[in-house]
N, C-alpha and C positions, 0 to 999 in steps of 0.2 A: 520450639514452635515449628510445626510442619508448614512447608510451602506447597500449596496445592494450586495447580493451574491446568488449563486445557489448551490443546493446540489443534489447529486445522490447517493442513497444507492445501492451498487453493491455487497453486501455480497453474495446473492444467486448465482451470476455468478462466484464468487471466489470459493464458495463451490463446484460447479460443476467441476471447473477446477483443484482445489487443495485440494480436500476433505481430503486426507491423510496427507497433510502438515499443514493445518491451525490449529492454537491453538484451542482446543475444547471449551474454555471459551469465545471466541469471538462470539458476537451475532449481531454485526453491523459493516459494513465497508462503510464509506461515503466519497465521495470527495466533498469538499467545495471550491467554487471558487468565488473570487471577481474580480474586474477589475485589481487588482494588484498582487494577490497571489492565489496559489493553495495549499490546505491542504488535508491531509489524516487523517480522524478521525476514530478511532476504539473504540468500546465499548466492554468491557469484563464483565462477570457476575461471581460473587462468592456467593454461598449459605452459609450463616453463620450458626453456630451451632444452633441458636434459630430460624432458618427458614427464617430470613431476607435475602433479596437479595441485595448484594452490587454491584453496577455498577460503573466501572471505565472507564472514557473516556479519551483517549489520542489523541492529535492533533499534527501533525507535518507538518511543512512547506516543501513542495516538491521542493522549489526553489533551493535546492542544487544539484538536479539531472540534469545533463547536457547531451547533445547529441553532442559529438565531440571528436576528437582524441587529439587535443591540446587546450591550454587555449585561443588562439586567435580566434579559430573558434567555440568555444563552444556556443551552444544555449540551452535555457531551454528545457528540455524534456517535461515538463508539463507547457506549455506557457499559462499564464492567458489571452492572447489575442485570443487564440483559444477557440472555444465553449467547454463547460464542457463535452459534450458528446464525443468529440474527445479525450479529456484527459482521460476520463474513459476508452474508448476503447483502448487507448495506454497502460494504466496500465494493462488491462486484456490481451491484445493480443501481446504487444511488450516488456513489461518489463519481462525479463527472471527470472526464479526462483533464480538464483544466484544474480541477481541485487536486487530482493526482499529481500533476507536475508541480504544484505549489506546496505539496505536503510530503512527497516521497521522492525517491530517485529511481523509480522503476523503469522509466522510459528513457530511451537514448536521446541525445542532443537534438538530432534532426526532428524527431517526433515532437519534442518539447517546443521547438520553434514553430512547427506546423500548427500545433494545438493553440499556442499563444497567439499566432497571427489570426487564426479563425475566430478566436474569442475576442481579441481586441479590435479587429477590423469589422467583423460581421455580427458579433455577439453570439456566435454559435458555440455551444458548450458541449458538443458531442462529436 
């Protein structure tokens, strides 16, 4: 059985939108989609003492993110039946910073604290 999937690297779009929030070691953010699943893959780089570059790639299944108020009406926020372009646009344009800090590890600690305080103190989700 062949495994067919599509990928889109949208790191540059995230940098433009969340420059001050993104972890500085991240060099790639890719959505990977098959007919059954949607993943977010991030690659971070670390320069070792001897000048070697260590790259660490993390992949998470986005199937746990839903779009609904109650369990009976919940639908997948990133639906594998939708085109990958639609799912990438949803990640960039519809997933709030508060949702991002609760579902991914894209943002550095200070940014997460700032976003969390804004949301929990003022109800600000952007």
